[in-house]
C-alpha positions in Angstrom: 9.5 173.8 37.3 12.5 175.9 36.5 16.1 174.7 37.0 16.4 176.8 40.2 13.0 175.6 41.6 13.9 172.0 40.8 16.2 171.8 43.9 15.9 172.6 47.6 18.0 172.0 50.6 16.6 169.6 53.2 17.9 169.7 56.8 17.2 167.6 59.8 18.0 169.3 63.1 18.5 167.2 66.2 19.7 167.9 69.7 23.3 167.1 68.8 23.6 167.7 65.1 22.3 169.1 61.8 22.4 167.0 58.6 21.6 168.6 55.2 21.5 167.7 51.5 20.2 169.2 48.3 17.2 167.3 47.0 16.0 167.0 43.4 12.3 167.6 43.8 11.5 165.9 40.5 13.0 162.5 41.5 13.1 162.8 45.3 16.8 161.8 45.2 19.7 163.5 46.9 22.2 165.5 44.7 25.1 164.5 47.0 25.9 162.7 50.2 24.3 164.3 53.3 26.5 166.7 55.2 26.5 166.2 59.0 27.7 168.8 61.5 27.8 168.3 65.3 26.0 171.1 67.2 26.0 171.8 70.9 22.3 172.5 71.6 23.2 173.9 75.0 25.4 176.6 73.5 24.6 180.2 72.9 22.4 181.3 70.0 25.4 182.6 68.0 27.2 179.3 68.1 24.2 177.3 67.2 23.1 179.5 64.3 26.7 179.8 63.0 26.9 175.9 62.9 23.5 175.6 61.1 24.4 178.3 58.6 27.8 176.7 57.9 26.2 173.3 57.4 23.7 174.7 54.9 26.3 176.5 53.0 28.5 173.4 52.8 25.6 171.1 51.7 24.6 173.6 49.0 28.2 173.8 47.7 28.6 170.1 47.7 25.5 169.6 45.4 26.9 171.5 42.4 23.4 172.7 41.5 21.7 176.1 42.1 19.7 176.3 45.3 18.0 179.2 47.0 15.6 177.5 49.4 15.9 175.4 52.5 13.3 173.3 54.3 14.2 172.4 57.9 12.8 169.6 60.0 12.8 170.7 63.6 11.6 169.0 66.8 8.8 170.7 68.7 7.6 172.8 70.3 8.2 175.2 67.4 6.1 177.8 65.6 6.6 176.3 62.1 4.7 179.0 60.3 6.8 181.8 61.7 10.1 179.9 62.1 10.4 180.5 65.8 11.7 178.0 68.3 9.6 177.5 71.4 11.8 174.8 73.1 12.9 175.6 76.6 13.4 173.8 79.9 14.7 170.6 78.4 18.4 171.5 78.3 18.6 172.0 74.5 18.0 175.1 72.4 17.1 177.2 75.4 19.3 180.1 74.1 17.3 180.4 70.9 13.9 180.4 72.5 11.7 183.0 70.7 14.3 183.7 68.0 13.3 184.2 64.4 15.4 181.4 63.0 14.7 182.2 59.3 15.8 185.8 59.7 18.9 184.8 61.7 20.0 182.3 59.1 19.3 184.7 56.3 21.8 187.2 57.7 24.4 184.6 58.0 23.8 183.2 54.5 23.9 186.5 52.7 25.7 186.0 49.4 25.2 182.2 49.3 22.0 182.4 47.3 20.0 180.7 50.1 17.3 183.2 51.0 14.0 181.3 51.7 13.4 179.0 54.7 10.4 176.8 55.7 10.0 174.6 58.7 8.1 171.5 59.7 8.0 168.9 62.4 10.5 166.1 62.1 7.9 163.3 62.1 6.0 165.2 59.3 9.3 165.5 57.4 9.8 161.7 57.7 6.3 161.1 56.3 6.7 163.4 53.4 10.1 162.1 52.5 9.0 158.5 52.4 6.0 159.5 50.2 8.2 161.5 47.8 11.1 159.1 47.4 10.8 156.2 49.7 8.7 153.3 50.9 5.3 155.0 50.2 6.1 156.8 47.0 3.3 154.9 45.2 0.7 155.6 47.9 -1.9 158.2 47.3 -2.6 158.4 51.0 -0.5 157.3 54.0 -0.5 157.5 57.7 3.0 157.6 59.2 4.0 157.0 62.8 7.5 157.4 64.2 8.2 155.3 67.3 10.9 156.1 69.8 11.2 158.3 72.8 7.7 159.4 71.9 5.2 159.0 69.0 5.4 161.3 66.0 2.9 161.3 63.1 2.2 162.6 59.7 -0.8 162.3 57.4 0.0 162.6 53.6 -2.4 162.8 50.7 -1.2 163.5 47.2 2.3 164.2 48.5 1.0 167.0 50.7 0.9 167.0 54.4 -2.7 167.1 55.9 -2.8 168.7 59.3 -6.4 170.1 59.4 -9.8 168.8 58.8 -12.1 166.0 60.0 -9.8 163.2 58.7 -6.9 163.9 61.1 -6.4 164.8 64.7 -5.6 168.4 65.6 -2.4 169.5 63.8 -2.0 165.9 62.5 -0.5 165.0 65.9 -1.4 161.7 67.6 0.9 161.8 70.6 -1.7 163.2 72.9 -4.6 161.0 71.8 -6.1 158.8 74.6 -5.2 155.1 74.6 -5.6 152.4 77.3 -6.0 154.9 80.2 -3.2 157.1 79.1 -1.9 158.8 75.9 -0.3 157.4 72.8 3.0 159.1 73.6 3.4 156.8 76.6 1.7 153.8 75.1 4.1 153.2 72.2 7.4 154.8 73.4 10.6 153.4 74.8 9.1 154.2 78.3 6.3 151.7 77.8 8.7 149.0 76.7 11.0 149.5 79.7 8.0 149.6 82.1 6.3 146.6 80.6 9.5 144.5 80.7 9.9 145.4 84.3 6.3 144.4 85.0 6.9 141.0 83.3 10.3 140.2 84.8 11.1 142.5 87.6 14.3 143.5 85.7 15.3 146.9 84.4 16.4 147.5 80.8 17.8 150.6 79.1 15.5 150.5 76.0 13.9 148.6 73.2 17.2 147.5 71.7 18.1 145.6 74.9 14.7 143.8 74.9 15.0 143.0 71.2 18.4 141.4 71.8 16.7 139.0 74.3 13.9 138.1 72.0 15.2 134.6 71.0 15.9 133.5 74.5 13.5 135.3 76.7 9.7 134.5 76.6 9.0 137.8 78.3 10.6 139.7 75.4 8.5 137.8 72.9 5.3 138.4 74.9 6.2 142.1 75.1 6.7 142.6 71.4 3.5 140.6 70.6 1.6 143.0 73.0 3.2 146.0 71.4 2.1 144.9 67.9 -1.4 144.2 69.0 -1.7 147.5 70.8 -0.3 149.5 67.9 -2.8 147.9 65.5 -5.7 148.8 67.8 -4.5 152.4 67.9 -3.6 152.7 64.2 -6.6 151.0 62.8 -9.1 153.8 63.5 -6.6 156.4 62.3 -6.2 154.6 59.0 -9.9 154.2 58.5 -10.6 157.9 59.3 -8.0 159.0 56.8 -9.0 156.4 54.2 -5.5 155.2 53.9 -4.3 151.7 52.9 -0.7 152.4 53.9 0.7 152.5 57.5 4.3 153.7 57.4 6.5 153.2 60.4 9.8 154.9 61.3 11.9 155.7 64.4 14.2 153.5 66.4 11.5 151.1 67.7 10.5 150.4 64.1 13.9 148.8 63.6 12.4 145.9 65.7 9.7 145.4 63.1 10.4 141.7 62.5 9.6 141.2 66.2 6.3 143.1 66.6 5.2 143.3 62.9 3.5 139.9 62.7 1.2 140.7 65.6 0.4 144.1 64.2 -0.5 142.7 60.8 -2.6 139.9 62.3 -4.6 142.3 64.4 -5.2 144.7 61.6 -6.4 141.9 59.4 -8.6 140.5 62.1 -10.2 143.9 62.6 -10.9 144.1 58.9 -8.4 146.8 58.0 -7.3 146.7 54.3 -4.1 148.6 55.1 -0.6 147.2 54.5 2.3 148.1 56.7 5.6 149.5 55.4 8.8 150.4 57.2 11.2 153.3 56.4 13.2 152.9 53.2 15.1 156.1 53.4 15.9 155.9 57.1 17.8 159.0 58.2 17.5 160.5 54.8 13.7 160.6 54.9 13.5 163.9 56.9 15.9 165.6 54.4 13.7 164.7 51.5 10.6 165.6 53.3 11.8 169.0 54.5 12.9 169.9 51.0 9.5 168.8 49.6 7.9 171.8 51.3 8.8 173.6 48.1 7.4 170.9 45.8 4.5 172.8 44.5 6.6 175.6 43.1 
């Protein structure tokens, strides 16, 4: 690995921001503190792309090391191979629909040295990041689930993303897999937590954090998180067995409530004979940065 190839930018793009840092691909560590930049995703294409390019340029400069490549974690739908956004109708990024993001950034970053771009799903970036420099860096194989407004996933073997073949669902995505009469995206999301709490109590809540805050005093909250852990184990167990993984890696906002649903999840996995251990994110918001940069790891 040459000095130039040793480093790559990693970026995490959300609906309200971009955050980037240069990553040392040998160690999985960041070369400087992440650089966040607010972005109005409802703005026009020029404003969005200018903000992204400015952020990448700033992060590269802050690192003090040579960098020519940028890996970018992007929410779907997105054509990750071609670098084209397919998001529309959700009041974010509508104005860049169908745009070649790599070419558009390349023009704006002319003279900076940054000339190569790769893209991947944000949940996949989380999985790769934790396997390169986080909670699963000692794992040969890992199944990662991100739990929040939906369910993201990543399957990693030998620090490489696996998204084809018999061991993983199509594209490595679990969100549309059937579970308990619906799909996983509904079964383990904030929507399920709010709906289940309403069924148990007749009361409305805004999200998982509100239910978690009631855990010590509300039997319904305790029952809900026990159910959540049990259900997640029933869903994840077959995925782990199919991928031959002994590590289940959890991230996302709901994973922050791990102490509340973790015991039930681990009990059920053990009762079902799964040898897998469960780990939660170590890198947190930095995982996607490391994972996105790791797209260049083989070079």
